[in-house]
C-alpha positions in Angstrom: 89.8 110.3 91.3 91.6 113.2 92.9 94.7 112.7 95.0 93.0 113.4 98.3 90.6 110.5 97.6 93.5 108.2 96.8 95.3 109.2 99.9 92.2 108.3 102.0 92.0 105.0 100.2 95.6 104.2 101.0 95.1 105.0 104.6 92.2 102.6 104.8 93.7 99.7 102.9 97.1 98.2 102.1 99.2 95.4 103.4 100.5 94.8 106.9 103.2 97.4 107.7 106.7 95.9 107.6 109.0 96.4 110.6 112.1 98.5 110.2 114.4 96.3 112.2 117.1 94.1 110.8 116.4 90.3 111.0 118.1 88.5 113.9 120.1 85.2 113.4 117.7 82.3 113.1 114.5 84.5 112.8 111.8 82.7 110.9 108.5 84.5 111.9 108.0 87.3 109.4 104.3 87.8 109.0 104.8 91.5 108.2 106.4 90.4 105.0 103.9 87.8 103.8 102.7 90.2 101.1 106.0 89.4 99.3 104.8 85.9 98.4 102.0 87.3 96.1 104.0 90.2 94.8 107.0 88.0 93.8 105.0 85.1 92.6 107.1 82.6 90.5 109.9 85.1 89.8 113.4 83.8 89.6 115.0 87.2 89.9 113.7 90.0 92.2 115.0 93.5 92.0 114.9 95.7 95.2 115.2 99.3 94.1 116.1 102.2 96.4 116.0 105.9 95.5 119.1 106.5 97.6 121.8 104.3 99.1 122.2 106.5 102.2 119.1 105.8 104.2 119.2 103.4 107.1 115.5 102.5 107.1 115.5 101.6 103.4 118.6 99.4 103.7 117.2 97.7 106.8 113.9 97.0 105.0 115.8 95.6 102.0 117.7 93.4 104.5 114.5 92.1 105.8 113.1 91.5 102.3 116.3 89.6 101.5 115.8 87.4 104.6 112.2 86.6 103.7 113.1 85.8 100.1 115.9 83.5 101.2 114.1 81.7 104.0 110.6 81.5 102.5 111.0 81.5 98.8 114.4 79.8 98.3 116.4 82.6 96.8 120.1 81.8 96.9 122.1 85.0 95.9 122.3 88.7 96.6 123.7 90.8 93.8 124.7 94.5 94.0 126.3 96.9 91.5 129.7 96.5 93.2 133.0 95.4 91.5 133.3 91.7 91.1 136.6 91.4 93.0 135.4 92.5 96.4 132.1 90.8 95.5 134.0 87.5 95.2 135.7 88.1 98.5 132.4 88.8 100.2 131.0 85.7 98.7 133.9 83.6 100.1 133.3 85.1 103.5 129.5 84.7 103.5 129.7 81.1 102.4 132.9 79.8 104.0 134.0 82.4 106.6 137.1 83.3 104.6 138.7 86.7 105.1 138.0 89.8 107.2 134.4 91.1 106.4 135.0 94.6 107.6 138.2 95.0 105.5 136.3 93.7 102.4 133.3 96.0 103.0 135.8 98.9 103.1 136.7 98.0 99.5 133.1 98.7 98.3 131.7 102.0 97.1 131.6 104.6 99.9 127.8 104.4 100.3 128.1 100.7 101.2 131.0 101.1 103.6 128.5 101.0 106.5 127.6 99.2 109.6 124.3 98.2 107.9 126.2 96.6 105.0 128.5 94.8 107.4 125.4 93.6 109.4 123.9 92.1 106.2 127.2 90.3 105.3 127.4 89.0 108.9 123.8 87.8 108.7 124.6 86.0 105.4 127.5 84.3 107.1 125.4 83.2 110.1 122.8 81.8 107.8 125.4 79.8 106.0 126.5 78.2 109.3 122.8 77.3 110.1 121.9 76.1 106.6 125.2 74.9 105.1 123.4 73.2 102.2 121.7 76.4 101.1 124.1 79.4 101.7 123.5 82.8 100.1 126.0 83.8 97.4 127.1 87.4 97.1 127.6 88.6 93.5 129.3 91.8 92.4 127.8 92.8 89.1 130.4 95.3 87.9 133.8 94.6 86.4 136.8 95.5 88.6 138.9 96.2 85.5 137.8 98.9 83.0 138.4 96.6 80.0 134.7 96.5 78.8 134.7 100.2 78.3 137.0 99.9 75.3 134.1 98.3 73.4 131.7 101.0 74.6 133.9 103.7 73.1 134.0 101.9 69.8 130.4 100.8 69.5 128.5 103.6 71.3 130.9 106.6 70.9 130.9 107.1 74.6 134.3 108.9 74.7 137.3 108.7 76.9 136.5 110.3 80.3 133.3 108.3 80.9 134.7 105.1 79.5 137.4 104.9 82.1 135.0 104.2 85.0 133.6 100.8 84.2 134.2 99.5 87.7 132.5 102.4 89.5 128.9 103.0 90.4 127.2 105.3 87.9 123.8 105.1 89.5 121.7 108.3 89.8 121.0 107.1 93.3 124.7 106.4 94.0 127.1 107.8 96.4 130.5 106.8 95.2 131.8 110.3 95.3 131.5 113.6 93.4 131.2 113.3 89.7 128.9 110.3 89.4 126.2 111.4 87.0 126.4 114.9 88.3 126.2 116.4 84.9 129.7 117.9 85.0 131.0 118.9 81.6 127.7 118.5 79.9 126.9 122.2 79.2 127.6 123.3 75.7 130.2 126.0 74.9 128.8 126.9 71.4 130.9 124.5 69.4 128.6 121.4 69.7 130.9 119.8 72.3 128.1 119.9 74.9 125.8 117.8 72.7 128.6 115.3 72.0 129.3 114.8 75.7 125.6 114.6 76.5 125.1 111.9 73.8 128.1 110.1 75.1 126.8 110.1 78.6 123.4 108.8 77.4 125.2 106.0 75.5 127.3 105.2 78.6 124.3 105.0 80.9 122.5 102.8 78.3 125.5 100.4 78.3 125.5 100.2 82.1 121.9 99.2 82.1 122.5 96.4 79.6 125.7 95.3 81.5 123.8 95.0 84.8 121.0 92.9 83.2 123.4 90.7 81.3 125.5 90.0 84.4 122.4 88.9 86.3 121.1 86.8 83.5 124.5 85.2 83.0 124.8 84.3 86.7 121.3 82.9 86.8 121.9 80.8 83.6 125.1 79.4 85.0 123.6 78.4 88.4 119.9 78.1 87.9 119.6 79.7 91.3 117.1 82.5 92.2 118.8 85.8 92.7 118.0 89.1 94.5 119.3 92.3 93.0 119.7 95.2 95.4 120.4 98.4 93.4 119.2 101.9 92.5 115.5 102.2 91.7 116.3 103.6 88.3 118.0 100.3 87.4 115.6 97.8 88.9 112.3 99.3 87.9 110.8 97.9 84.7 111.3 100.9 82.5 111.0 100.4 78.8 111.4 104.2 78.2 112.1 105.6 81.6 113.7 109.1 81.9 116.3 110.0 84.5 117.1 113.6 85.4 120.2 114.2 87.4 121.5 117.7 88.2 122.5 119.9 85.3 122.8 117.1 82.8 120.1 116.8 80.1 117.4 114.2 80.9 118.3 110.7 79.5 115.6 108.4 78.2 116.2 104.7 77.4 115.5 101.1 78.5 116.9 100.1 81.8 118.1 96.9 83.4 114.8 96.0 84.8 113.1 96.0 81.4 115.9 93.7 80.0 115.5 91.4 82.9 111.7 91.1 82.4 112.2 90.4 78.7 115.0 87.9 79.3 113.3 85.9 82.0 109.8 85.9 80.4 106.4 86.2 81.9 106.6 86.1 85.7 110.3 85.6 85.7 111.3 89.0 87.1 109.6 90.9 90.0 110.3 94.5 90.8 110.0 95.9 94.3 110.4 99.7 94.8 111.3 101.3 98.1 110.5 105.1 98.6 110.6 107.6 101.3 109.2 111.1 102.1 111.9 113.0 104.0 114.7 112.7 106.4 118.5 112.6 106.5 120.8 110.4 104.3 124.6 109.8 104.1 126.0 108.9 100.7 129.5 108.5 102.0 130.3 112.2 102.5 128.4 112.9 105.7 124.7 113.4 106.6 122.5 115.6 104.3 119.0 116.6 105.1 116.4 115.7 102.5 113.3 117.9 102.5 109.7 116.7 101.7 109.3 115.8 98.1 107.9 118.2 95.4 104.2 118.3 94.7 103.2 115.8 92.0 105.7 113.1 92.9 104.7 109.7 94.2 106.3 110.4 97.5 104.3 113.6 98.0 101.0 111.8 97.7 102.1 108.8 99.9 103.1 111.3 102.6 105.0 110.7 105.8 103.1 107.8 107.5 104.2 106.7 111.0 104.7 103.2 109.7 105.6 102.0 106.2 102.9 101.7 103.5 102.9 98.7 101.1 101.2 98.8 97.7 100.8 95.5 95.8 100.2 96.7 92.2 99.1 93.2 91.2 96.3 93.3 93.7 95.0 96.7 92.6 92.6 95.5 89.9 89.1 96.9 90.3 90.1 99.2 93.1 90.3 103.0 93.3 94.1 102.6 93.2 94.2 100.9 89.7 93.9 104.0 87.5 96.2 106.0 89.7 98.9 103.3 89.5 98.6 103.4 85.7 99.0 107.1 85.2 102.4 108.8 84.5 104.5 108.9 87.7 107.6 110.7 89.0 109.8 109.3 91.7 112.6 111.2 93.4 116.2 110.1 93.2 118.6 111.2 95.9 122.2 110.8 94.7 125.3 113.0 94.5 123.5 115.3 92.1 120.6 116.0 94.4 120.0 119.7 95.2 117.5 120.3 98.0 116.9 123.8 96.5 115.8 122.2 93.1 114.7 118.6 93.7 113.0 118.5 90.3 116.5 117.9 88.9 116.7 114.5 90.5 113.9 112.2 89.4 112.7 109.2 87.4 109.8 109.6 85.1 108.6 108.2 81.8 106.4 105.4 83.1 103.8 104.4 85.7 104.0 102.6 89.1 102.1 99.8 87.5 104.8 99.4 84.8 107.8 99.9 87.1 106.9 97.8 90.1 105.0 94.7 91.3 105.0 96.3 94.8 106.0 99.5 96.5 107.0 100.0 100.2 107.0 103.6 101.3 108.7 104.9 104.5 107.8 108.2 106.0 111.1 109.4 107.5 114.6 108.1 107.1 117.9 108.5 109.0 121.4 108.2 107.7 123.3 104.9 107.5 126.2 104.5 109.9 129.6 104.7 108.2 132.3 102.3 109.4 134.6 103.9 111.9 138.1 104.9 110.9 
């Protein structure tokens, strides 16, 4: 089937379009998200993956999904790849009202120091007051101190400079400042140092994937509670050999956190939801940046710029024109600090298919930047 036929099929089918409005306190009627029930199934952990942390519509949609999973499917925690110390402070506020939420949000990575993040935390607090016996926990998945990096240097030959950042966000979709996975220092100088640094970078990213998965599995084992993981799409997708390309750095291929979660939780235990977009403006913590339409051949290019979001349930695609398309090799764009609008092919995830990576995909046509907290 050619892409034009797939596009026509998508336009004629699909799930109800989700609204791009943050849930209000006490909201219970969410029929636009009922597709989540089938997509998530019996999962005890759900990953919500975003290709960028700087798009308001994607964060708002993630917020709505979190609300549905909490209210309708009894999920009890929200985890992000943020340091555990501010994560614990946000947890105390969300469950008990302790502390100043805005001050705590300002301790997060720059791309989460936003009005939208503060609104999510406020919604979690409001929910705890309405349902005190079933509050939502907030979990920071990264260590505040860099101690674990010592073991990485010994066991994976990561090397000093990268090993010092264990508490920071090393996501290709990140926005924690210049230098995160931007490929700096990975070009060879003729003495083999470039290969050494590139190998160290690959080992470091592989360690981060295992760390994120182990942190989620550990928290779930300790509490037996269902948990939602909101993170970069390259982490949450189920990628057994997925490849990430970021900037000038060589492509890196390895297992990711989503694949470890699926393995660790067994059949049906982990559900992967992917959020994508076509074009717009994002803010990763350093001001708004326009993002042009995606390159030809990417998933986003085929899905286009619909006026309302498109939802694809990959589990429901059997015996439809969509099934074979979902199973073929796919490329999804990543928009992080290394993204170059002049060469968008250098910011992508490949090495798998939509059917492997996700149980459902929600695609937004146009995005706008998140709102940074005022000074």
